C-alpha positions as CSV (number, residue, x, y, z in Angstrom):
1,M,-24.9,26.0,8.3
2,P,-27.4,25.7,4.5
3,R,-25.7,22.2,3.4
4,E,-25.0,24.5,-0.2
5,M,-22.6,26.5,1.9
6,V,-21.2,23.4,3.5
7,E,-20.8,22.4,-0.2
8,S,-19.2,25.3,-2.1
9,M,-16.1,24.8,0.5
10,V,-15.4,20.7,0.9
11,L,-15.9,17.9,-1.0
12,A,-17.6,14.9,0.1
13,G,-17.9,11.9,-2.6
14,N,-15.6,10.0,-5.1
15,P,-13.6,11.0,-7.0
16,D,-16.4,11.5,-10.2
17,R,-18.4,13.5,-7.6
18,C,-15.9,15.5,-6.2
19,A,-14.4,16.2,-9.2
20,A,-18.1,17.9,-10.7
21,Q,-18.1,20.3,-7.4
22,L,-14.7,21.6,-7.5
23,A,-15.4,22.4,-11.6
24,R,-18.7,24.4,-9.9
25,A,-16.7,26.6,-7.8
26,L,-13.8,27.1,-10.2
27,G,-13.5,30.3,-11.3
28,P,-11.6,33.4,-12.7
29,R,-11.1,34.3,-9.6
30,I,-10.2,31.6,-7.9
31,T,-6.1,31.1,-7.8
32,S,-5.1,28.6,-5.6
33,V,-6.5,25.4,-4.2
34,T,-6.4,23.7,-0.4
35,V,-6.1,20.5,-0.6
36,R,-7.0,18.9,3.5
37,P,-7.5,15.3,3.0
38,H,-9.6,13.7,5.4
39,L,-8.6,9.8,5.5
40,V,-11.5,7.6,5.6
41,K,-10.1,4.0,7.9
42,G,-7.5,2.4,5.4
43,Q,-6.9,5.0,3.3
44,T,-3.2,6.8,3.6
45,T,-2.2,10.8,3.4
46,A,-0.4,9.8,0.8
47,E,-3.4,8.3,-1.3
48,V,-5.9,11.0,-0.8
49,L,-3.5,13.4,-2.7
50,E,-2.8,11.3,-5.4
51,A,-6.1,10.0,-6.3
52,F,-7.3,14.3,-5.6
53,A,-3.5,15.2,-8.2
54,T,-4.0,12.0,-11.2
55,R,-8.3,12.0,-10.7
56,V,-10.1,14.7,-9.1
57,F,-8.3,17.6,-10.3
58,P,-7.6,16.3,-13.8
59,K,-11.9,15.9,-13.8
60,A,-12.9,19.4,-12.4
61,L,-10.9,20.8,-15.0
62,E,-11.9,19.3,-17.2
63,L,-15.5,19.4,-16.7
64,R,-15.3,23.1,-16.4
65,S,-13.4,23.6,-19.8
66,A,-16.5,21.4,-21.5
67,A,-19.2,23.8,-19.7
68,K,-17.5,26.7,-21.0
69,A,-17.1,26.0,-24.8
């Protein structure tokens, strides 16, 4: 499977990288996002979801808004 296809469906990396990936994917036709966390050793599901909700998603929206301006 080509890397571009994988990256269009999966977010991976630190919160800033994930936010940048998500910002590129967000568009007017996107009405929802499904989060299926994959944990690394020592992480909890709650930690991953909290990071997504407080660091990734807000940053992605900020990047998307800046790109439109």
